[in-house]
N, C-alpha and C positions, 0 to 999 in steps of 0.2 A: 226308786231302787238305787242302791249304792254299788258302783262299779267294783270297788274293793271287795265287798262281800261276795258279789257274783263271781269275780275272777278267782279269788282264793278257793271258792267252792268248786268252780269249774276245773281248777288244777289239782283238786284233792288236797289243798294245803290249808283248809279252814281251821284245822286244829294244830297247825305247826308254824305259827307266826312268831317264832322266837327271834333271837338276835343273829342266828346263823345266816351268813351271806350266800351260802350254797346249800341247796337241799334237794333231795329226791323224794317225790311223793307219788302215791298210787291213786289213780282216778278211774271211776267207772266210765267216764266219758271218753277215755282213750279206746274203749272197745265198742263205741257207737259210731255209726256212719253219720257223716255230715252231708246234708242235702242228698241223702240216699246213695251217695257214690264215693265220698272221700273218707278214707280210713286213716286217722292220725294216731297211731299207737304211742308215739313219743312227741311231746311238745316241750321245748326248752324255752323259758321265758326270762327276759330281762325286765324286771318290774320292781319298783320301790327299792332300788339299789340291791336287789337280790337276784340270784340266778336259780331258777326253780326248774327242775327236770321232772315233768309230770308224765307218768308212764302207765301203760297197761300192766296188769299183774304178770303177764307173760314175760315181760322184759325187766321186771323190777331188779332181779339179781344182776343183770348186765349193767343197768344204769347205776346201781349202787357201787359196783366195782369199778366203773369207768369214769363216771361224771365227777369233774372237779371244778366245773364252771367255765372251762375254756372251750373254744370252738374245736380245738384238737380232740378233746374228750368226747364231744358230740359226734365227730367223725369216727372215733373209735367205736362208739355205740352203734353207729350205722354199719360199720364193717362187720361187727359181730352179728347184727340182725340179718345182714345179707348172706351169711352162711346158711341161714334157714330159708330166706326168700330173696333172691338177687334183685327183684324189682323195686325194693325199697330205695327211696331217694331223699335227699335233704333239700328243703325249701326254706328260703328266708322270707318271712312274712311280717305284716303289721296288723295290729288289732286296734280298731277305732270304736268310739262310742260318742253319743251326744249327752252331755251332762244336764242340759236344760230340759227338764221333764215337763215343763208347763206349756211351752210354745207349740201350737199346732200350726202346721204349714198349710198354706193354700196350694193346691196342686190341680193340674189338669188331668191327672191320671184317674182312672175309675176302677172300682173293684171288679175283678174278673168274675163273670157268671157263665153258666152254660149257654145262655142265649147269645151273649157277646161272642163267645168262642165260635159258635156256629155261624156268626155273621161276618167274622173277620178273616181276611186272607193272610195266612202265615207263610213266611218265606220257606221254600223247600218242600219236600214231600212229607206231609204229616197226616197220620191217620187220626182224624178228629175223635172217633169213638174211643180209641185207645188213650188218646191224650186226656179226654174227659174222665175216663176211668182212673187214670193215674193221678189226676188232679181232684178227685172226688172230695177228699177231706179238706183240701186247701180251699176249694170253692165253697164248701159248706161253712167253713170258719171265716171266710172272707179275708184271707191273708195273702192274696196275690193281686197285684195291680198291673194295669195295662194302659198304654196310650197308643192311639192309632193315628195314621195319616192317610187320608183318602181310603178309609176302610182297610188299610193294611197295618199289620202289627209293626209298630215302630220300636217299642221297648216294653219289657216286662220285668217285674221284680216281685219277690215273695219272701215271706218269713218261712224259711225251710225247716228250722228246728228251734226249740225252746229248751235251753239247758240252764239250770240255776237262775231262772228269771231273766236270762239273756236271750234275745231273739237274733238268730243268724239271718242276715239279709243277703240274698243272692239276686244278682241283676243281670239281665241280658238285653243287649241292644242290637237291633237289626242293622247290619253293616251299611245298608243303604240310607240309614237315617241317623248316623252318628254325627257328633259335634253339632247337634241341633237342640240340645237340652232335654231330650226325652228321657234319657236315663235318670237325670236329676229329678224329674217329675215323678217317676214311678218309685224311686227310693224315698221321696217325701211321703208317698202314700204308705209305705211300709213303716216309716218312722212314726207317723200318726197312729197307725194301728197299735204299735208297741206302747206309745205314750198313753193312749186311751185305756190300756190295761195295766198300767203301772209296771211295764216291763222295759228292760234296757235294749235299745237297738244296737246290734253288734255288726261291725263291718270288717271282715277279714280279707286281706288283699296281699298279693305277691309284692315283694319289695320293689321289683322292677316294672310293675304294672302302673306306669305313671298316669295313664288316662283314667284308670279306676280310682287311683289315689286323689287325683284332681277332682273327680266327681264327688267323692266322699267329703272332701274338705270344703267344696263349694256349698254343700248342704249344711255344713256346720259340725261334721264329725271331727273329733280331736284324737290324736294319736295317744294311746295309753300304754302299749307294750310292743316290743319287738320280739319276734319269736323265730326259733329254728324248729322246723317241723319235719319229722321223718314220716313220710307218707308212702302209701302203696299205690 
């Protein structure tokens, strides 16, 4: 799978690859939740020497009238969106992938199953039945991975969404077991799952989340684009 093809499709720019250095595109993915909780109605990407403002149809007029490629114009879009909903905020993020689609990692992580969930101690107060119900499809499709330490959950990662053949990877590490390499192991499990299905592993991370960036790069993820995301 080619990142270029995936990314232009994800941004709604697959039919607008001209010589324009600044463009505004409309994408259906700006109206879909990421990992069932993050809503990104506007994504501005710096990619292939272009500035692409990918927006929900709800904000297409605002973006077309405001966006000129500058950070100031992104802030102007945010100000206009906040008139409708004050909780919108601007986040600086990085998007990574792994280009080598052949290599399969060795990993200590295992695919999460109902039996495993019932046998593992999770940090904090968790309702196992509700957790299993929420994870029903994920478990059925085998797209969540877990690693344990003395029967305690040390780290988990899952493929939360698949858009345009790109798999979004979300990772969580138990704070009691951080800096022990467990996050790296579960991310490897997700990468293998993607590669076995000819899908692109995608790792989206906050610009200042240095620990998560270090984790991604240690697995072999390479930075592909920098993004300004307006989120709710």
